[in-house]
LOKEMAR-388241 format. One line per field, with one value per atom (N, C-alpha, C): residue number from 1; x, y, z. Coordinates in Angstrom, 1 decimal. Each point is the difference from the previous one (the first is absolute). Example, Ala and Ser with C-alpha at 12.3 -4.5 7.8 and 13.67 -1.06 7.14 Angstrom:
resi = 1, 1, 1, 2, 2, 2
x = 13.2, -0.9, 0.9, -0.4, 0.9, -0.8
y = -5.7, 1.2, 1.2, 1.1, 1.1, 1.1
z = 7.8, 0.0, 0.0, -0.7, 0.0, 0.8
// end
This chain:
resi = 1, 1, 1, 2, 2, 2, 3, 3, 3, 4, 4, 4, 5, 5, 5, 6, 6, 6, 7, 7, 7, 8, 8, 8, 9, 9, 9, 10, 10, 10, 11, 11, 11, 12, 12, 12, 13, 13, 13, 14, 14, 14, 15, 15, 15, 16, 16, 16, 17, 17, 17, 18, 18, 18, 19, 19, 19, 20, 20, 20, 21, 21, 21, 22, 22, 22, 23, 23, 23, 24, 24, 24, 25, 25, 25, 26, 26, 26, 27, 27, 27, 28, 28, 28, 29, 29, 29, 30, 30, 30, 31, 31, 31, 32, 32, 32, 33, 33, 33, 34, 34, 34, 35, 35, 35, 36, 36, 36, 37, 37, 37, 38, 38, 38, 39, 39, 39, 40, 40, 40, 41, 41, 41, 42, 42, 42, 43, 43, 43, 44, 44, 44, 45, 45, 45, 46, 46, 46, 47, 47, 47, 48, 48, 48, 49, 49, 49, 50, 50, 50, 51, 51, 51, 52, 52, 52, 53, 53, 53, 54, 54, 54, 55, 55, 55, 56, 56, 56, 57, 57, 57, 58, 58, 58, 59, 59, 59, 60, 60, 60, 61, 61, 61, 62, 62, 62, 63, 63, 63, 64, 64, 64, 65, 65, 65, 66, 66, 66, 67, 67, 67, 68, 68, 68, 69, 69, 69, 70, 70, 70, 71, 71, 71, 72, 72, 72, 73, 73, 73, 74, 74, 74, 75, 75, 75, 76, 76, 76, 77, 77, 77, 78, 78, 78, 79, 79, 79, 80, 80, 80, 81, 81, 81, 82, 82, 82, 83, 83, 83, 84, 84, 84, 85, 85, 85, 86, 86, 86, 87, 87, 87, 88, 88, 88, 89, 89, 89, 90, 90, 90, 91, 91, 91, 92, 92, 92, 93, 93, 93, 94, 94, 94, 95, 95, 95, 96, 96, 96, 97, 97, 97, 98, 98, 98, 99, 99, 99, 100, 100, 100, 101, 101, 101, 102, 102, 102, 103, 103, 103, 104, 104, 104, 105, 105, 105, 106, 106, 106, 107, 107, 107, 108, 108, 108, 109, 109, 109, 110, 110, 110, 111, 111, 111, 112, 112, 112, 113, 113, 113, 114, 114, 114, 115, 115, 115, 116, 116, 116, 117, 117, 117, 118, 118, 118, 119, 119, 119, 120, 120, 120, 121, 121, 121, 122, 122, 122, 123, 123, 123, 124, 124, 124, 125, 125, 125, 126, 126, 126, 127, 127, 127, 128, 128, 128, 129, 129, 129, 130, 130, 130, 131, 131, 131, 132, 132, 132, 133, 133, 133, 134, 134, 134, 135, 135, 135, 136, 136, 136, 137, 137, 137, 138, 138, 138, 139, 139, 139, 140, 140, 140, 141, 141, 141, 142, 142, 142, 143, 143, 143, 144, 144, 144, 145, 145, 145, 146, 146, 146, 147, 147, 147, 148, 148, 148, 149, 149, 149, 150, 150, 150, 151, 151, 151, 152, 152, 152, 153, 153, 153, 154, 154, 154, 155, 155, 155, 156, 156, 156, 157, 157, 157, 158, 158, 158, 159, 159, 159, 160, 160, 160, 161, 161, 161, 162, 162, 162, 163, 163, 163, 164, 164, 164, 165, 165, 165, 166, 166, 166, 167, 167, 167, 168, 168, 168, 169, 169, 169, 170, 170, 170, 171, 171, 171, 172, 172, 172, 173, 173, 173, 174, 174, 174, 175, 175, 175, 176, 176, 176, 177, 177, 177, 178, 178, 178, 179, 179, 179, 180, 180, 180, 181, 181, 181, 182, 182, 182, 183, 183, 183, 184, 184, 184, 185, 185, 185, 186, 186, 186, 187, 187, 187, 188, 188, 188, 189, 189, 189, 190, 190, 190, 191, 191, 191, 192, 192, 192, 193, 193, 193, 194, 194, 194, 195, 195, 195, 196, 196, 196, 197, 197, 197, 198, 198, 198, 199, 199, 199, 200, 200, 200, 201, 201, 201, 202, 202, 202, 203, 203, 203, 204, 204, 204, 205, 205, 205, 206, 206, 206, 207, 207, 207, 208, 208, 208, 209, 209, 209, 210, 210, 210, 211, 211, 211, 212, 212, 212, 213, 213, 213, 214, 214, 214, 215, 215, 215, 216, 216, 216, 217, 217, 217, 218, 218, 218, 219, 219, 219, 220, 220, 220, 221, 221, 221, 222, 222, 222, 223, 223, 223, 224, 224, 224, 225, 225, 225, 226, 226, 226, 227, 227, 227, 228, 228, 228, 229, 229, 229, 230, 230, 230, 231, 231, 231, 232, 232, 232, 233, 233, 233, 234, 234, 234, 235, 235, 235, 236, 236, 236
x = 28.7, 1.1, 0.7, 0.0, 0.3, 1.7, 0.2, 1.2, 1.2, -0.6, 0.5, 1.2, 1.1, 1.0, 0.3, 0.1, -0.1, -1.3, -1.1, -1.1, -0.9, -0.3, -1.2, -0.9, -1.1, -1.1, 0.2, 0.2, 0.0, 1.3, 0.9, 1.3, -0.6, -1.2, -0.6, -0.1, -0.3, -0.2, 1.4, 0.7, 1.2, 1.1, 0.0, 0.9, -0.8, -0.6, -0.8, 1.1, -0.3, 0.7, 0.3, -1.0, 0.3, 0.5, -0.2, 0.7, 1.4, 0.4, 1.5, 0.6, -0.6, 0.6, 0.2, -0.6, 0.2, 1.0, 0.1, 1.2, 1.1, 0.2, 1.1, 0.6, -0.9, 0.3, 0.7, -1.0, 0.5, 1.5, 0.3, 1.2, 0.9, 0.0, 0.9, 0.1, -0.9, 0.1, 1.1, -0.2, 0.6, 1.4, 0.3, 1.4, 1.1, -0.9, 0.6, 0.6, -1.2, 0.3, 1.2, -0.4, 1.3, 1.4, -0.1, 1.2, 0.8, -1.0, 0.3, 0.4, 0.0, 0.5, -1.3, -1.1, -1.4, 0.0, -0.6, -0.3, -1.2, 0.1, -1.3, -1.3, 0.0, -1.4, -0.5, 1.1, -0.7, -0.6, 1.1, -0.6, -1.5, 0.1, -1.0, -1.4, 0.1, -0.9, -0.6, 1.0, 0.0, -1.0, 1.0, -0.7, -1.5, 0.0, -1.1, -1.2, 0.2, -1.1, -0.3, 0.9, -0.1, -0.7, 0.0, -0.6, -1.2, -0.4, -1.0, 0.1, 1.2, -0.1, -0.2, -1.0, -0.1, 1.0, -0.2, 1.2, 0.6, -1.0, 0.9, 0.6, -0.3, 0.5, 1.6, -0.3, 1.3, 1.2, -0.7, 1.1, 0.4, -0.8, 0.4, 1.3, -0.5, 1.1, 1.2, 0.0, 1.0, 0.6, -0.2, 0.8, 0.6, -0.5, 0.5, 1.1, 0.0, 1.2, 1.2, 1.3, 1.1, 0.7, 0.8, 1.1, 1.0, 0.2, 1.0, 1.4, 0.5, 1.0, -0.2, -1.2, -0.2, -0.1, -0.4, -0.7, 1.5, 0.9, 1.5, 0.7, -0.2, 0.7, -0.9, -1.0, -0.8, 0.4, -0.1, 0.5, 1.2, 1.1, 1.5, 0.0, -0.9, 0.1, -0.8, -0.6, -1.0, 0.8, 0.1, 0.3, -1.4, 0.6, -1.0, -0.3, -0.9, -0.4, 1.2, 0.3, 1.4, 1.4, -0.4, 1.2, 0.1, -0.9, -0.3, 0.5, 1.1, 0.3, 0.8, -0.2, 1.0, 0.4, -1.3, -0.1, -0.6, 0.2, -0.7, -1.3, -1.2, -1.0, -0.7, 0.0, -0.8, -1.6, -1.1, -1.4, -0.5, -0.8, -0.5, -1.5, 0.0, -1.2, -1.5, -0.6, -1.1, -0.4, 1.1, -0.1, -0.6, 1.0, -0.2, -1.0, -0.3, -1.1, -1.1, -0.3, -1.5, 0.0, 1.1, -0.4, -0.2, 0.4, -0.2, -1.7, -0.5, -1.2, -0.7, 0.1, -0.7, 0.1, 0.9, 0.1, -1.1, 0.2, -0.5, -1.7, -0.1, -1.6, -0.7, 0.9, -0.2, -0.5, 0.6, -0.3, 1.0, 0.0, 0.6, 1.8, 0.7, 1.6, 0.1, 1.6, 0.3, 1.5, 0.2, 1.0, 0.8, 1.1, 0.5, 1.3, 0.3, 1.3, 1.2, 0.1, 1.3, -0.2, -0.9, -0.2, -0.2, -0.4, -0.6, -1.6, -0.6, -1.5, -0.5, -0.8, -0.8, -1.4, -0.6, -1.2, -0.4, -1.5, -0.6, -0.4, 0.2, -0.5, 0.8, -0.6, 0.5, -0.3, 0.7, -0.5, 0.3, 0.9, 0.1, 0.3, 1.1, -0.1, -0.7, -1.1, -1.0, 0.2, -0.1, 0.3, -0.7, -0.5, -0.3, -0.1, 0.1, 0.4, -1.3, 0.0, -1.0, 0.2, -1.1, 0.4, 1.0, 0.3, 1.2, 1.5, 0.0, 1.0, 1.1, -0.4, 0.8, 0.4, -0.9, 0.5, 1.0, 0.0, 0.9, 1.3, 0.2, 1.1, 0.5, -0.7, 0.4, 0.6, -0.5, 0.6, 1.3, 0.2, 1.2, 1.1, -0.2, 0.8, 0.2, -0.7, 0.0, 0.8, -0.1, 0.8, 1.6, 0.3, 1.2, 0.5, -0.8, 0.6, 0.5, -0.7, 0.3, 1.3, 0.5, 1.0, 1.3, -0.2, 0.8, 1.3, -1.1, 0.5, 0.8, 1.0, 0.3, -0.4, -0.8, -0.7, -0.8, -1.2, -1.1, -0.2, 0.0, -0.3, -1.2, -1.1, -1.3, -0.2, 0.0, -0.4, -1.4, -0.4, -1.5, -0.1, -0.8, 0.1, -1.0, 0.6, -0.6, -0.9, 0.0, -1.3, -1.4, 0.2, -1.2, -0.6, -1.4, -0.6, 0.0, 0.2, 0.0, 1.2, 0.9, 1.5, 0.5, -0.4, 0.6, -0.8, -1.3, -0.8, 0.7, 0.5, 0.1, 1.7, 0.8, 1.3, -0.4, -0.9, -0.2, -0.6, -0.9, -0.6, 1.5, 0.8, 1.3, 0.7, 0.2, 0.3, -0.2, -1.4, -1.1, 0.3, 0.0, 0.1, 1.1, 1.2, 1.3, 0.5, -0.9, 0.2, -0.7, -0.9, -1.1, 0.6, 0.7, 0.8, 1.3, 0.7, 1.0, 1.5, -0.3, 0.9, 1.5, 0.7, 1.3, 1.3, -0.9, 1.2, -0.3, 1.2, -0.5, -1.0, -0.8, -1.2, 0.1, 0.1, 0.0, -1.1, -1.2, -1.0, 0.1, 0.1, 0.1, -1.1, -0.3, -1.1, 0.7, 0.2, 0.8, -0.5, 0.3, -0.7, 0.1, 1.1, 0.6, 0.2, -0.7, 0.2, 1.0, -0.6, 0.5, 1.2, 0.6, 1.7, 0.9, -0.6, 0.4, 0.4, -0.9, 0.2, 1.3, -0.1, 1.0, 1.5, 0.4, 1.6, -0.2, -1.0, 0.3, -0.3, 0.7, -0.3, -0.9, -0.2, -1.4, -0.9, -0.7, -1.3, -1.2, -1.0, -1.2, -1.2, -0.1, -1.0, -0.7, -0.9, -0.5, -0.2, 0.8, -0.2, 1.1, -0.6, 0.8, 0.9, 0.2, 1.1, 0.9, -0.3, 0.9, 1.0, -1.0, 0.7, 1.1, 0.0, 0.9, 1.1, -0.2, 1.0, 0.8, -0.4, 0.4, 1.2, 1.0, 0.9, -0.1, -1.4, -0.2, -1.6, -0.8, -1.2, -0.3, -1.1, -0.7, -1.4, -0.3, -1.6, -0.7, 0.0, -0.7, -1.4, -0.7, -1.4, -0.3, 0.6, -0.2, 0.1, 1.0, 0.3, -1.2, -0.6, -1.4, -1.1, 0.0, -1.1, 0.0, 1.0, 0.3, -0.5, 0.7, -0.4, -1.7, -0.6, -1.1, -1.1, 0.6, -0.4, -1.1, 0.0, -0.7, 0.1, -0.7, 0.1, -0.1, 0.8, 0.0, -0.3, -0.4, -0.4, 1.2, 0.3, 0.8, -0.7, 0.2, -0.2, 0.7, 1.3, 0.7, 0.5, 0.4, 0.0, 1.5, 0.9, 0.9, 0.0
y = 20.6, 0.7, 1.2, 0.8, 1.7, -0.3, 0.1, -0.4, 1.4, 1.0, 1.7, -0.2, -0.1, -0.3, 1.5, -0.3, 1.1, 1.1, -0.3, 0.6, -0.3, 1.3, -0.3, 1.2, -0.4, 1.2, 1.1, -0.2, 0.9, 1.0, -0.1, 0.7, 1.5, 0.2, 1.3, 0.9, -0.8, 0.8, 0.0, -1.0, -0.1, 1.1, 0.3, 0.7, 1.1, 0.8, 1.1, 1.3, 1.2, 0.9, 0.6, -0.1, 0.4, -1.3, -1.0, -1.3, 0.4, 0.3, -0.1, 1.1, 1.1, 1.0, -0.3, -0.6, -0.9, -1.0, -0.8, -0.9, 0.6, 1.2, 0.5, 0.7, 0.6, 0.3, -1.0, -0.9, -1.4, -0.6, -0.1, -0.3, 0.7, 1.5, 0.8, -0.6, -0.5, -0.4, -1.4, -0.8, -1.4, 0.3, 0.5, 0.5, 0.6, 1.1, 0.2, -1.0, -0.9, -0.9, -1.3, -0.1, -0.8, 0.6, 1.4, 0.3, 0.2, -0.5, 0.2, -1.5, -1.1, -1.2, -1.0, 0.5, -0.8, -1.0, -1.1, -1.1, 0.5, -0.3, 0.7, -0.7, -1.4, -0.2, 0.5, 0.1, 0.5, 1.6, 0.9, 1.2, 0.5, -1.5, 0.2, -0.2, -0.8, -0.3, 1.0, 0.5, 1.2, 1.3, 0.5, 1.2, -0.6, -1.4, -0.1, -0.1, -0.3, 0.1, 1.5, 0.3, 1.5, 0.8, -0.1, 0.6, -0.6, -1.4, -0.8, -0.4, -0.4, -0.5, -1.6, 0.0, -1.5, -0.8, -1.1, -0.9, 0.3, -0.1, 0.6, 1.1, 1.3, 1.0, 0.0, -0.7, -0.5, -0.7, -1.0, -0.4, 0.5, 1.1, 0.9, 0.9, 0.2, 1.3, -1.1, -0.9, -0.7, -0.6, -0.1, -0.4, 1.1, 1.2, 1.2, 0.6, -0.2, 1.0, -1.0, 0.7, -0.6, 1.0, -0.5, 1.1, 0.6, 1.0, 0.6, -0.4, -1.1, -0.6, -1.2, -0.7, -0.6, 0.3, 1.3, 0.5, 0.7, 0.4, 0.0, -0.9, -1.1, -1.2, -0.6, -0.1, -0.3, 0.8, 1.3, 1.0, -0.1, -0.5, -0.4, -1.0, -0.8, -1.5, -0.3, 1.1, 0.0, 0.4, -1.0, 0.0, 0.8, 0.5, 0.4, -1.0, 0.2, -0.8, -0.4, 0.9, 0.2, -0.8, -0.1, -0.6, -1.6, -0.6, -1.4, -0.7, 1.0, -0.6, -1.5, -1.2, -0.9, -0.7, 0.5, -0.5, -1.0, -0.8, -1.3, 0.8, -0.3, 0.9, -1.3, 0.2, -0.8, 0.4, -0.5, 0.2, -0.6, 0.8, -0.6, -0.3, -1.1, -0.3, 0.5, -0.7, 0.2, 1.8, 0.3, 1.3, 1.0, -0.2, 1.0, -0.3, -1.5, 0.1, 0.2, -0.2, 0.3, 1.5, 0.8, 1.6, 0.3, -0.6, 0.5, -0.6, -1.4, -0.3, 1.0, 0.3, 1.3, 1.4, 0.4, 1.0, -0.2, -1.3, -0.4, -0.2, -0.1, -0.1, 1.2, 1.0, 1.3, 0.3, -0.8, -0.1, 1.3, 0.2, 0.8, -0.1, 0.6, 0.0, 1.3, -0.1, 1.1, 0.2, 1.4, 0.5, -0.4, -0.1, -0.1, 1.0, 0.2, 0.8, 0.0, -1.6, -0.6, -0.1, 0.9, -0.2, -1.3, -1.0, -1.2, 0.3, -1.0, 0.2, -1.3, -0.2, -0.9, -0.2, -1.4, 0.0, -0.6, -0.3, -0.8, -1.2, -0.6, -1.5, -0.5, -0.5, -1.0, -1.1, -0.8, -1.7, -1.1, 0.4, -0.9, -1.5, -0.2, -1.3, -0.9, 0.9, -0.6, 1.3, -0.8, 0.5, -0.9, 0.9, -0.9, 1.1, -0.6, 0.8, 0.7, 1.2, 0.7, 0.6, 0.5, 0.3, 1.0, 0.6, 1.3, -0.7, -1.2, -0.7, -0.1, -0.4, -0.1, 1.3, 1.1, 1.4, 0.5, -0.4, 0.8, -0.8, -1.1, -0.7, 0.5, 0.0, 0.7, 1.4, 0.7, 1.6, -0.1, -1.2, -0.1, -0.2, -1.4, -0.3, 1.1, 0.5, 1.0, 1.1, 0.6, 1.1, -0.5, -1.3, -0.3, -0.5, -0.4, 0.1, 1.3, 0.7, 1.7, 0.2, -0.5, 0.3, -0.6, -0.8, -1.0, -0.7, -0.6, -0.7, -1.0, -0.8, -1.3, -1.0, -0.2, -1.1, 0.5, -0.6, 0.0, -1.2, 0.3, -1.1, 0.7, -1.0, 0.5, -1.5, 1.0, -1.3, 0.2, -1.4, 0.0, -0.8, 0.1, -0.4, -1.2, -1.3, -1.1, -0.3, 0.8, -0.3, 0.9, 0.5, 0.8, -0.8, -0.1, -0.9, 0.5, -1.1, 0.3, 0.9, -0.6, 0.7, -0.6, -1.5, -0.7, 0.2, 0.6, 0.3, 1.3, 0.9, 1.5, -0.5, -0.7, -0.5, -0.6, -0.8, 0.1, 0.8, 0.9, 1.2, 0.8, 0.3, 0.9, -0.4, -1.5, -0.7, 0.1, -0.1, 0.1, 1.5, 0.9, 1.4, 0.6, -0.8, 0.5, -0.8, -1.1, -0.6, 0.5, 0.7, 0.9, 1.3, 0.4, 1.4, -0.2, -1.4, -0.2, 0.6, 0.4, 0.7, -0.4, 0.8, -0.2, -0.4, 0.6, -0.3, -1.5, -0.2, -1.4, 0.3, -1.0, -0.2, -1.1, 0.2, -1.1, 0.2, -0.8, 0.5, -1.5, 0.5, -1.1, 0.3, -1.2, -0.1, -0.4, 1.1, -0.1, -0.1, -0.6, 0.2, 1.2, 0.7, 1.3, 1.0, 0.7, 1.0, 1.2, 0.4, 1.3, -0.3, -0.9, -0.4, -0.2, -0.4, -0.3, 1.2, 1.3, 0.8, 1.2, -0.6, 0.8, 0.1, 1.1, 0.3, -0.3, 0.0, 0.0, 1.7, 0.0, 1.2, 0.1, 1.1, 0.0, -0.6, 0.2, -0.8, 0.8, -0.6, 0.9, -0.5, 0.7, -0.3, 1.5, -0.1, 1.0, -0.3, -1.1, -0.5, 0.3, 0.8, 1.0, -0.8, -1.1, -0.9, -0.3, -0.7, -0.2, 1.5, 1.1, 1.5, 0.0, -0.3, 0.3, -0.8, -1.4, -1.0, -0.1, 0.6, -0.8, 1.2, -0.1, 1.1, 0.9, -0.3, 1.0, -0.2, 0.8, -0.3, 0.9, -0.4, 0.7, 0.2, 1.3, 0.2, -0.1, -1.1, -0.8, 0.3, 0.1, 0.1, 1.5, 0.7, 1.5, 0.2, -0.6, 0.1, -0.5, -1.1, -0.3, 0.8, 0.2, 1.1, 1.4, 0.7, 0.9, -0.3, -1.4, -0.2, -0.1, -0.6, -0.4, 1.1, 1.4, 1.4, -0.5, -0.6, -0.3, 1.2, 0.1, 0.8, -0.6, 0.5, -0.5, 1.1, -0.6, 0.8, 0.2, 1.0, 0.4, 0.4, -1.2, 0.0, 0.7, 0.6, 0.7, 1.1, 0.8, 1.4, 0.4, 1.0, 0.4, 1.0
z = 0.1, 0.6, -0.6, 0.4, -0.6, -0.4, -1.7, -0.2, 0.1, 0.4, 0.1, 1.1, -0.5, 1.3, 0.3, 1.6, 1.0, 0.3, -0.7, 0.1, 1.5, 0.5, 1.2, -0.2, 0.0, 0.0, 0.8, 1.2, 1.3, -0.6, -0.6, -0.3, -0.7, -0.3, -0.4, 1.3, 0.8, 1.2, 0.8, 0.1, 0.6, -0.5, -1.3, -0.8, -0.5, 0.8, -0.6, 0.2, -0.5, 0.1, 1.5, 0.5, 1.9, 0.7, -0.5, 0.8, -0.3, -1.3, -0.2, 0.8, 0.0, 0.8, 1.3, 0.8, 1.4, 0.1, -1.0, -0.3, 0.0, -1.0, -0.1, 1.5, 0.8, 1.4, 0.7, 0.0, 0.7, -0.2, -1.5, -0.5, 0.3, 0.6, 0.5, 1.1, 1.1, 1.2, 0.1, -1.0, -0.1, -0.3, -1.2, -0.3, 1.4, 0.6, 1.1, 1.1, 0.5, 0.8, -0.7, -1.3, -0.6, -0.3, 0.4, 0.0, 1.1, 1.0, 1.7, 0.1, -0.8, 0.1, 0.8, -0.4, 0.2, -1.1, 0.2, -1.3, -0.6, -1.7, -0.6, 0.7, 0.2, 0.5, 1.2, 0.9, 1.2, -0.5, -0.4, -0.4, -0.8, -1.0, -0.8, 0.8, 1.2, 0.7, 0.8, 0.3, 1.4, -1.0, -0.8, -0.6, -0.8, -0.8, -0.4, 1.0, 1.2, 0.9, 0.5, -0.4, 0.7, -1.0, -1.2, -1.1, -0.6, 0.8, -0.3, -1.7, -0.4, -1.2, -0.3, -1.2, -0.5, -0.3, 0.0, -0.3, -1.3, -0.9, -1.3, 0.1, 0.7, -0.3, 1.0, 0.9, 0.8, -0.6, -1.0, -0.9, -1.1, -0.5, -0.9, 0.5, 1.1, 0.7, 0.2, 0.8, 0.5, -1.5, -1.2, -0.7, -0.9, 0.4, -0.5, 0.3, 1.6, 0.8, 0.4, 0.2, 0.3, 0.7, 0.8, 1.1, -1.3, 0.7, -0.9, -0.6, 1.4, -0.6, -0.7, -0.1, -1.3, -1.0, -0.4, -1.3, -0.4, 0.8, -0.7, -0.2, 0.6, -0.3, -1.4, -0.2, -1.2, -1.2, 0.0, -0.6, -0.6, 0.6, -0.3, -0.9, 0.5, -0.7, -1.4, -0.3, -0.8, -1.5, -0.6, -1.7, -1.0, -0.8, -1.3, -0.9, -0.9, -0.7, -1.3, -0.4, -1.0, 0.4, 1.1, 1.0, -0.2, -0.8, 0.0, -1.3, -0.7, -1.1, 0.1, -0.6, 0.1, 1.6, 0.5, 1.7, 0.2, 1.1, 0.4, 1.4, -0.4, 0.8, 1.0, 1.1, 0.7, 0.6, -0.4, 0.3, 1.1, 0.9, 1.1, -0.8, -0.3, -1.3, 0.8, 0.9, 0.5, 0.2, 0.7, 0.4, -1.2, -1.0, -1.0, -1.1, -0.3, -0.7, 0.2, 1.8, 0.4, 0.0, 0.1, -0.3, -1.0, -1.1, -1.7, 0.0, 0.8, -0.5, 0.5, 1.4, 0.6, -0.8, -0.8, -0.8, -1.4, -0.8, -0.9, 0.1, 1.6, 0.3, 0.7, -0.2, 0.3, 1.6, 0.6, 1.5, 0.5, 1.5, 0.7, -0.3, -0.1, 0.2, 0.6, 0.4, 1.2, -0.6, 0.0, 0.1, 1.3, 0.4, 1.3, 0.1, 1.0, 0.4, -0.6, -0.1, -0.6, -1.7, -0.3, -1.6, -0.5, 0.9, -0.6, -0.2, -0.7, -0.1, 0.6, 0.7, 1.0, -0.1, 0.2, 0.0, 1.6, -0.2, 1.2, 0.1, -1.2, -0.3, 1.0, 1.2, 0.7, 0.1, -1.0, -0.2, 0.8, 1.2, 1.0, -0.5, -1.1, -0.4, -1.0, -0.1, -0.9, -1.5, -0.8, -1.5, -1.1, -1.0, -1.0, -1.1, -1.2, -1.5, -0.2, -0.2, -1.0, -1.1, -0.6, -1.4, -0.1, 0.6, 0.1, 0.4, 0.5, 0.3, -1.3, -1.3, -1.0, -0.2, -0.1, -0.8, 1.2, 0.9, 1.3, -0.4, -0.2, -0.2, -1.7, -0.9, -1.4, 0.2, 1.3, 0.2, 0.6, 0.7, 0.7, -1.0, -0.6, -1.2, -0.7, -0.8, -0.9, 0.4, 1.3, 0.2, 0.3, 0.3, 0.2, -1.1, -1.0, -1.6, -0.2, -0.1, -0.2, 0.5, 1.1, 1.1, -0.4, -0.7, -0.7, 1.3, 0.8, 0.9, -0.4, 0.5, -0.1, 0.5, 1.2, 0.4, 1.2, -0.1, 1.2, 0.5, 1.4, 1.0, 0.6, 0.1, 0.6, 1.1, 1.1, 1.2, 0.5, 0.1, 0.8, 1.0, 1.0, 1.4, -0.3, 0.4, 0.0, 1.0, 0.8, 1.1, -0.8, -0.6, -0.6, -1.1, 0.1, -0.8, -1.3, -1.2, -1.3, -0.5, 0.9, -0.4, -1.3, -0.2, -0.9, -1.5, 0.2, -1.0, -0.7, 1.0, -0.5, -0.5, 0.4, -0.8, -1.4, 0.0, -1.3, -1.3, 0.5, -0.5, -0.5, 1.1, -0.7, -0.9, 0.1, -0.9, -1.7, 0.4, -1.3, -0.7, 1.0, -0.6, -0.4, 0.5, -0.3, -1.4, -0.2, -1.4, -1.0, 0.1, -0.9, -0.2, 0.9, -0.3, -0.5, -0.3, -0.6, 0.9, 1.7, 0.4, -0.4, 0.0, -0.5, 1.2, 1.4, 1.2, 0.7, 0.4, 0.7, 1.3, 0.0, 0.8, 1.0, 1.4, 0.9, 1.0, 0.1, 0.9, 1.0, 1.5, 0.7, 1.2, 0.5, 1.4, 0.8, 1.1, 1.3, 1.4, 0.7, 1.4, 1.1, -0.6, 0.7, -1.0, -0.9, -1.0, 0.7, 1.2, 0.5, 0.3, 0.6, 0.5, -1.4, -0.7, -1.6, -0.5, 0.1, -0.6, 1.0, 1.3, 0.7, -0.5, -0.1, -0.3, -1.6, -0.7, -1.6, -0.6, -1.2, -0.9, -0.8, -0.4, -1.0, 0.4, 1.3, 0.2, -0.3, -0.2, -0.6, 1.0, 1.0, 1.0, 0.7, 0.4, 1.1, 1.7, 0.1, 1.4, 0.9, 1.0, 0.7, 0.7, 0.3, 0.7, -1.1, -1.0, -0.9, -0.8, -0.1, -0.2, 0.9, 1.3, 1.0, 0.3, -0.8, 0.2, -1.8, -0.7, -1.5, -0.2, -1.0, -0.1, -0.9, -1.0, -0.7, -0.6, -0.5, -0.4, -1.1, -1.1, -0.9, 0.2, -0.4, 0.5, -1.7, 0.1, -1.7, 0.3, 1.1, -0.2, 0.0, 0.4, -0.1, -1.7, -0.6, -1.3, -0.9, 0.3, -0.3, -0.1, 1.3, 0.3, -1.1, 0.0, -1.0, -1.4, -0.5, -1.4, -0.2, 1.2, 0.0, -0.2, 0.7, 0.2, 1.1, 1.1, 1.0, 1.1, 1.1, 0.8, 1.5, 1.1, 1.4, 1.2, 0.9, 1.2, 0.9, 0.7, 0.8, 1.4, 0.9, 1.3, 1.5, -0.6, 1.0, -0.4, 1.1, -0.2, 0.8, -0.8, 0.5, 1.3
// end
């Protein structure tokens, strides 16, 4: 089994320069419908059918766009990396780690309208550790160490396979790095709702971004430090 997280051979065709041009046009149609009150799923299906987008293309566009109202609210709640000094942060574990695994695997990442970085690694409840997993955790903990946070809460979804093994790996990496902050790793049945109403949340999950009190774009900071590039499939 290929361990390269988020890689699909057909993506060279799915995200060619010509395909991205079509996707940017499609994204403008979807954004118009979102601003008119349509649900994202309905808008993505309708527009995706019209432009004959593949499933991967539809997913990339849907994960990249948001309504004007959502963008304004997410921007208002966004905190900067330097705001984390002596703060307690809450991490959507699988969401953040998987995106960094994709980054370290040199698979496709997308710059989204709300400034988050998202991937197309749809695991649907099935997860296994890969060689890049430990390095992804090191990247997260290293940046938070630099930020001088006081406490880190990493929440992992209990229904996802190997959540227990990932918890052990995170604890091992934290011990290896001699992290100065308090660390609490929890395996929970409902991570999303636990993060609702929290401050300094680290995630790119749209629903959590819309329900948390504030969030930090740590994945974008990781991307910048790693010197990696992204694709943009939305257009103004």
